[in-house]
Each structure stands twice: as structure tokens, then as C-alpha cells.
C-alpha positions in Angstrom: 21.4 47.6 -50.8 24.1 47.1 -48.2 21.8 48.8 -45.6 19.0 46.4 -46.5 21.1 43.4 -46.2 22.6 44.5 -42.9 18.9 45.1 -41.5 17.9 41.7 -42.6 21.0 40.2 -41.1 20.2 41.8 -37.9 16.7 40.7 -38.0 17.7 37.2 -38.6 20.2 37.3 -35.8 17.7 38.8 -33.4 15.2 36.2 -34.5 17.8 33.4 -33.9 18.5 35.0 -30.4 14.9 34.9 -29.6 14.4 31.3 -30.9 17.4 30.3 -28.5 16.0 32.2 -25.4 12.6 30.5 -26.1 14.3 26.9 -26.4 16.5 27.7 -23.3 13.5 28.9 -21.5 11.6 25.7 -22.5 14.5 23.7 -21.2 14.5 25.5 -17.9 10.7 25.3 -17.6 10.7 21.5 -18.7 13.5 20.8 -15.9 11.5 22.7 -13.3 8.4 20.9 -13.9 10.2 17.6 -14.0 11.9 18.4 -10.5 8.5 19.7 -9.2 6.7 16.6 -10.6 9.2 14.5 -9.0 8.8 16.1 -5.7 5.0 16.0 -5.9 5.0 12.1 -6.9 7.3 11.6 -3.8 4.9 13.6 -1.6 1.8 11.9 -2.9 3.5 8.4 -2.5 4.7 9.3 1.1 1.2 10.6 1.9 -0.5 7.5 0.5 2.0 5.4 2.5 1.4 7.1 5.7 -2.3 6.9 5.2 -2.1 3.3 4.7 -0.1 2.8 7.7 -2.2 4.8 9.9 -5.2 2.8 8.6 -3.7 -0.5 9.8 -3.3 1.0 13.2 -6.4 3.3 13.7 -9.8 1.8 14.2 -12.2 2.4 11.3 -16.1 3.2 11.2 -16.3 4.7 14.5 -19.7 5.1 16.3 -20.7 6.4 19.6 -23.5 5.4 22.1 -24.4 8.4 24.2 -24.0 8.0 27.9 -26.7 7.2 30.3 -27.0 8.0 33.9 -26.9 11.2 36.1 -23.5 12.4 34.8 -22.5 13.8 38.2 -19.1 13.6 39.5 -15.6 13.4 37.7 -14.8 12.2 33.9 -13.4 8.9 33.4 -12.2 7.1 30.0 -11.2 3.7 29.9 -9.0 3.1 26.7 -5.8 1.2 25.5 -3.6 0.7 22.7 -4.9 -2.9 21.9 -8.2 -4.9 21.6 -10.0 -5.6 24.6 -9.2 -8.9 26.1 -10.9 -9.1 29.3 -13.5 -7.4 31.6 -13.8 -6.8 35.3 -16.8 -5.4 37.2 -17.3 -4.8 40.7 -20.7 -4.4 42.3 -21.9 -3.0 45.5 -23.8 -5.1 48.2 -26.7 -2.6 48.0 -27.0 -3.5 44.3 -25.3 -0.9 41.9 -22.3 -1.0 39.7 -19.3 0.3 41.6 -16.4 0.0 39.0 -15.4 -1.3 35.8 -11.9 -2.0 34.3 -10.7 -3.4 30.8 -7.8 -5.3 29.8 -6.3 -4.3 26.5 -3.9 -6.9 25.2 -1.9 -7.8 28.5 -2.4 -4.4 30.4 -5.1 -3.6 32.6 -6.6 0.0 32.2 -7.3 2.2 35.0 -10.4 1.6 37.1 -13.3 3.6 36.4 -15.4 4.1 39.7 -14.5 2.9 43.3 -12.8 -0.4 44.1 -15.1 -2.2 46.4 -15.2 -6.1 47.2 -14.1 -8.9 44.8 -14.5 -8.4 41.0 -16.3 -10.6 38.5 -14.1 -11.1 35.6 -14.5 -12.5 32.1 -11.6 -13.2 29.7 -12.2 -13.2 26.0 -11.2 -15.9 23.7 -9.1 -14.9 20.4 -11.3 -13.2 17.9 -14.0 -12.5 20.7 -15.2 -8.9 21.2 -17.7 -6.9 23.1 -20.5 -6.1 20.7 -23.4 -5.0 23.2 -23.7 -3.2 26.4 -27.0 -3.3 28.2 -28.5 -2.6 31.6 -30.4 -0.2 33.9 -29.6 3.3 35.4 -30.9 5.8 37.9 -28.6 8.1 39.5 -25.7 5.5 39.2 -25.2 2.8 36.9 -27.5 0.1 38.6 -26.8 -2.9 36.3 -24.6 -3.9 33.4 -24.3 -6.7 30.9 -21.3 -6.9 28.4 -22.1 -9.4 25.7 -19.7 -10.7 23.1 -19.9 -11.6 19.4 -19.8 -15.4 20.7 -22.8 -14.8 23.1 -21.1 -14.9 26.1 -21.6 -12.2 28.9 -20.8 -10.9 32.3 -23.3 -8.9 34.4 -23.0 -7.0 37.7 -25.4 -4.9 40.0 -29.3 -5.4 40.2 -31.8 -4.6 37.5 -33.8 -1.8 38.6 -34.2 1.7 37.0 -34.4 2.8 33.3 -33.3 0.3 30.6 -30.7 1.1 28.0 -29.0 -0.8 25.3 -25.9 0.0 23.3 -24.3 -1.5 20.4 -22.2 -0.4 17.3 -23.6 1.1 14.2 -21.4 -0.8 11.6 -21.2 -4.5 10.9 -18.0 -6.0 12.6 -17.4 -3.1 14.9 -16.6 -3.9 18.6 -16.3 -1.9 21.9 -13.0 -0.1 21.7 -13.4 1.9 25.1 -15.9 3.7 27.4 -16.4 7.0 28.8 -18.3 8.8 31.4 -18.6 10.0 35.0 -17.9 8.7 38.3 -18.9 9.7 41.9 -17.8 7.3 44.3 -19.7 4.6 41.9 -20.3 5.0 38.1 -23.0 7.6 37.5 -22.9 7.5 33.6 -21.5 5.3 30.9 -21.0 5.9 27.1 -19.7 3.3 24.6 -17.3 4.0 21.8 -17.3 1.3 19.0 -15.2 0.7 15.8 -14.0 -1.9 13.2 -10.7 -2.8 14.4 -8.3 -4.6 12.1 -6.5 -7.8 13.5 
């Protein structure tokens, strides 16, 4: 009888220990899950905040108009940290487009091509943007027209050669930069478009 009571007592004690261990284990798991959840929530909030902050700066809905021209010479890219606010274009007396330059905010970019003579220049109004590039090309960029969303334009060169017309793929997009090749004058031009937050 004593032996049976002793076994039952031991079984109860072992069962109590197991229940205590399970409860302690549940508390540890719950604490770990809570800490992990807090970390995950913090990480997710931080990631979302970073994504939204980047979206305010980075252009959205990007499209590219492939370059036209012979593509001879060295590469160039005209880009900046703000919106395009002015355009300069130089033309050769024989007709082709010698060089192009953009102003981003208050800062002028590098010059694509070769400086020659006096530039033609167009300053953009507030809210105005370049929404189309057209012209003609052969070995060099022979003729170029930059047109804005207000219908204003600047053109340079002589209209001879094969025609091209570049525009964005998305509504509300504008020219953000150009790239191509130069060999004395501009031998190719490609356009990069995006919707830019104001």
C-alpha cells in the first residue's frame, strides 16, 4: 500500500514537473515570439518608411527611347539631381547638331558633343517639362527639336536624313536625361523618361 502511494505521489510530482516545464517553455516561447514580432514589426515599418522616402526622390514609371544615329565615338550621359529647367543646343554652320546641355535646377550639366559658336537656349517655366524629342539623323545628329508640355520648342541643325520621334510611355512623364555617343559632334541620342514627383 505504501509502495502504491509512493508511486502515485512520484507520478503526480513528475506530472507537476512536466506541467511546470511546459508552462516555463510556453512563457519562453511567448517572450521570444514577442521580441521577434517586435523586431519584425520594427523592420517592416523601417523598410516601408525607407521605400516611401525613396519614392519621393526617385522617378517613377521609367521608359527609354532607344538611341538613333551612327553611335560612333565615346559615350555621354547628361543627367542631374533635379528636374530639367533649361536647354542649350549648339549647331554647326554646315548644319548638324554640335552639342547639347541641360540645366537641372540651377546647375548646368556637362556638355555632350563639341562646343562651337553661340548656343540657342530655352528656359523652362515652372511646371514645364520636355515631353518630346524629334529630329533627323545620319552619321551625326542632323536636326533636333525639344518640345515641352506647353507646346514651346527649341530646335537646331538642318532637317536632312532619317526622321525620329521620341516620347515617354507613361502619362505625366517627362525627359529626365539623355545618353548616347559623341565624336566631335553628337553621333547618337537616346532619351530617358519618367514621372517625377514635384
